[in-house]
N, C-alpha and C positions, 0 to 999 in steps of 0.2 A: 504494500500500500504506500502510495506516494503522499507525503505530507504537503500541506500548502507551501511551506517554505522551500521544499524541494522543487515544486512547480515554479516558484518565483526564481530560484537559482537557475533552473533549466532555461527559463525565458531569458535571463540575463546572459547566459552563455550563448544561446542561439542568436540573440541580438548582437552580441560582440562579434560573433562569427560573420554575420551579414555585414556589419560595419567594417570589418577587416577587408572583406571583398570589395566593398565600395571604395575604401581608401586605396586599395591596390589596383583599382580599375579593372577588376576581374568579373564584372557582372555577366558579361556574355560567356566567358570561358567557364564560369562556375554556376551557370544558371540552373542546372539540375540540382546541385547542392543547395542553392538558394531556395528553389521550389520546395524541397523536402524540409529545409530548416525553417522557412517561413510558416509552413503548415504545422510543423511540430511546435513552433513557438506559439502560434495562435491557439492550438489545442491546449497547451499548458496554461496559457493566459486565461482561457475560459474556464478550465477546470479550477484554477486558482480562484477566479472570480466566484464560481459556484460555492466553493468551500468557504470563502470569506463571507459570503452572503448567507451561509447556512441553509442553502436550498437543496443540498445533497448530503447523503450519509458519508461518513469518513471513508468507506470502502469504494465509493463511486469511481468509476473509470470512464474516461471519455476517449473516443477513438476518432481520428480524423475522417475515417470512412463514413461516420454517421452523417456527414455533411455532403454526401454525394448528390443529394437533392434536398429541396426544402421539405418535401413530404417525409422523406426518411428522417431528417433531423427532427421534425415535429413528433414523429413516432418515438424516437429515442428520448427526446426531451419533453416528455409528456407532463411536465410540472411547470409551475409559474416561476418566473424570475425577472428581474428588472431588465428592460430593453430587449425582451425576448425576440421580437420580430427583427429588430436591427441586428442583433447578434447572429441570429440564424442566417440572415441575408449576407452578412459579411463573411461568416464562416463557410457558407456555400460557395461564395466567390473565391475564398482562399483555397478551397478544395479544387475548384476549376483551375486556378492558377497552378496548383501542384501538378495536375494532370497535363496542362499545357507545357509547363517548363520541364517536367521530368521525363516525358515520353515523346518519342519522335525526334525530328531534326531540330537544330538550333533555332530559337526564336529571336526576334529583334529586341533591342534594349528597352523599348517602350513596354513590352509585356513583362519584362523582369522588374522594371520600376513600378508597374501597376501592382504586381504581387507584393512588393515591399510596401508601397503606399497603403494597400488594403490592410496589411498587417499593422501598420502604424495607426490606422483608424481604430482597429480593435484594441490596440494598446491604449490609445487615448480615451476610448470609451470606458475601459476598465479603470484606468487611472482616475478619470473624472468621477466616476461613481464611487470608487473606494476612497478617494481623497488621499492617495499615496502614490509615490513613485514606484514604478515597476521596472 
């Protein structure tokens, strides 16, 4: 079972990894890694958010694949939580970016940046609601 603090630490490490690739100018060369990392970071952010809001039990586990579609996400997240519609929409987008960046041929820089920007929207929503830096 992953503690909320472990989720927070995971997010920190994933974001540091993405920022290293940005600083090194490796967004295109490392887009598959960024796709996976952004997806895992988003999943950890939301699981951290759920635990901090006490809307899930301590043993609750969230999987990125729950966000393959809005319908699937609603089925797995059949409980109420703040910003539910917005979070599900952003997470479904993040899963799409994961698929776009991680599979098939290389994509353009704009799609890589969109994946990162979507992740930052999730981070800002969680940060704003919880009132803490993530």
